[in-house]
C-alpha positions as CSV (number, residue, x, y, z in Angstrom):
1,M,251.9,-51.2,73.3
2,K,253.4,-52.1,76.5
3,L,250.5,-55.0,78.6
4,A,249.9,-52.3,80.4
5,E,248.7,-49.5,78.6
6,R,246.8,-52.6,75.9
7,I,244.4,-53.3,79.9
8,A,244.7,-49.6,80.3
9,T,243.4,-48.1,76.5
10,R,240.7,-52.0,75.7
11,R,237.3,-50.6,75.7
12,N,233.4,-52.5,75.6
13,I,233.6,-51.2,72.1
14,K,229.4,-50.3,71.2
15,T,230.4,-49.2,66.9
16,F,231.9,-51.1,65.0
17,R,232.6,-50.9,60.9
18,Q,231.8,-53.5,58.7
19,D,235.1,-54.4,57.6
20,P,235.2,-58.3,57.6
21,V,237.3,-59.3,60.2
22,D,239.8,-62.2,59.6
23,E,238.4,-65.7,61.6
24,T,241.6,-67.5,60.7
25,M,243.0,-64.9,63.0
26,V,240.7,-64.4,65.7
27,N,240.2,-68.2,65.8
28,A,245.0,-67.9,66.4
29,V,243.7,-65.3,69.2
30,L,241.4,-68.0,70.6
31,Q,244.1,-70.8,70.9
32,T,246.6,-68.4,72.3
33,A,243.6,-67.3,75.0
34,T,243.7,-70.5,75.9
35,M,247.2,-70.1,78.1
36,A,244.4,-68.8,80.7
37,P,245.2,-70.2,84.1
38,N,242.6,-72.7,85.5
39,H,242.3,-75.5,87.6
40,R,243.2,-79.2,87.2
41,L,244.2,-78.3,83.8
42,T,240.2,-78.7,83.3
43,E,240.5,-75.8,80.0
44,P,236.2,-74.8,80.7
45,W,235.8,-73.0,78.3
46,E,233.6,-73.7,75.1
47,V,233.1,-71.2,72.5
48,V,230.7,-70.7,69.7
49,F,229.8,-68.4,66.9
50,V,226.6,-67.4,66.5
51,G,225.2,-67.3,63.0
52,P,223.3,-64.9,61.2
53,K,219.6,-66.7,62.1
54,A,220.3,-67.3,66.0
55,R,222.0,-63.9,65.9
56,A,218.4,-62.8,65.0
57,A,216.7,-64.9,67.3
58,L,219.1,-63.3,69.9
59,N,217.2,-60.1,69.7
60,H,219.8,-57.7,71.2
61,G,218.4,-54.3,71.3
62,A,222.1,-52.8,69.1
63,D,223.0,-56.4,67.7
64,F,226.8,-57.1,69.1
65,G,227.0,-52.8,67.5
66,G,226.8,-54.3,63.8
67,A,230.1,-56.0,64.4
68,P,230.3,-58.7,61.7
69,I,231.8,-61.7,63.9
70,V,229.4,-62.9,67.1
71,L,229.9,-65.9,69.4
72,A,229.5,-66.9,73.2
73,V,232.3,-68.4,75.5
74,L,230.7,-70.7,78.2
75,S,232.0,-72.5,81.1
76,N,231.7,-75.6,82.2
77,R,230.1,-75.8,85.7
78,G,231.8,-79.1,85.9
79,Q,230.9,-81.4,89.0
80,N,230.7,-79.2,92.8
81,E,229.9,-76.2,93.5
82,L,233.3,-75.4,93.9
83,E,234.5,-76.8,89.8
84,R,231.8,-74.6,89.0
85,E,233.4,-71.5,91.1
86,E,237.3,-72.4,89.5
87,N,236.1,-73.0,86.4
88,L,234.2,-69.7,85.8
89,V,237.4,-67.9,87.3
90,A,238.9,-69.6,84.2
91,T,237.2,-68.9,81.4
92,A,237.0,-65.0,83.2
93,C,240.9,-65.2,82.1
94,F,240.3,-66.8,79.1
95,V,238.1,-64.1,78.1
96,Q,240.9,-61.4,79.0
97,N,243.0,-62.8,77.1
98,F,240.9,-63.5,74.4
99,L,240.1,-59.4,74.2
100,L,243.3,-58.0,74.8
101,L,244.7,-60.4,72.1
102,L,241.8,-59.0,69.3
103,H,243.1,-55.4,71.3
104,A,246.3,-55.7,70.2
105,E,245.4,-56.6,66.6
106,G,243.2,-53.7,66.2
107,V,240.0,-55.7,67.1
108,G,236.9,-54.2,69.4
109,T,235.2,-56.1,71.2
110,R,231.2,-55.1,72.4
111,W,230.5,-58.2,75.9
112,A,226.5,-58.8,76.2
113,S,225.6,-60.4,79.1
114,L,222.1,-61.7,77.4
115,G,223.1,-65.0,76.7
116,S,222.9,-66.3,79.7
117,L,218.5,-65.7,79.4
118,P,216.5,-69.7,79.3
119,K,215.3,-68.4,76.0
120,N,219.1,-67.5,74.5
121,R,220.3,-70.4,76.5
122,E,218.3,-72.6,74.0
123,I,219.9,-70.2,71.5
124,L,222.7,-70.7,71.5
125,G,222.7,-74.2,72.3
126,A,223.9,-73.9,76.3
127,A,222.9,-77.5,78.2
128,E,222.8,-77.3,81.6
129,K,226.4,-77.9,82.6
130,Y,227.5,-74.8,80.9
131,D,227.1,-70.9,82.4
132,V,227.3,-68.7,79.9
133,V,230.0,-66.1,80.2
134,G,229.6,-63.4,77.0
135,V,228.3,-63.0,73.9
136,F,230.6,-61.3,71.8
137,G,231.0,-58.1,69.2
138,I,233.9,-58.5,67.2
139,G,234.4,-56.4,65.1
140,Y,236.7,-53.2,64.2
141,P,235.6,-49.8,66.0
142,S,233.9,-46.9,64.1
143,E,234.9,-45.4,67.7
144,I,236.6,-45.9,70.7
145,P,235.4,-44.5,73.8
146,A,236.9,-42.4,76.0
147,P,237.4,-43.8,79.5
148,K,235.8,-44.1,82.8
149,M,238.0,-43.7,86.0
150,R,238.2,-46.4,88.5
151,T,238.7,-46.6,92.2
152,P,241.3,-46.2,93.4
153,I,243.2,-49.6,93.9
154,S,243.8,-47.9,97.5
155,E,240.5,-48.1,98.1
156,K,239.5,-51.5,97.2
157,T,242.4,-52.6,99.6
158,R,243.4,-54.3,103.1
159,H,245.8,-55.8,104.8
160,L,245.0,-59.1,106.8
161,P,247.5,-58.7,110.5
């Protein structure tokens, strides 16, 4: 499958099969994802694997779709607002690499934003110097949702003189 097709077919998965996901493969995918662009090679991302106790404490309404693995991705805030923005963008690139690489392995993900809530930051052990970019359920999809229509890029493109 070509990269464009991988991008077009990746979905946020709602429910997962209980088949185990090889953590060695997940770690290899995480390592490859580190090739994301990042200003001054700051590599601002950190990954936190969420165990059963922390997962229960997060109290996600759908329990991450029953995914066998849950992890959080954090971004170092840096020394000032510009570094924070650069680091968040770099971490988002890392996440996109990670999601696409997992998809290429037949593994789906569910991205949740509940990690930014103060109580959940504490559960995740996210120090003040980090933003929580997302908490991800990872597993083999029980079903893959149909694609949702996207706005044509021509409606979001402009040219400056």
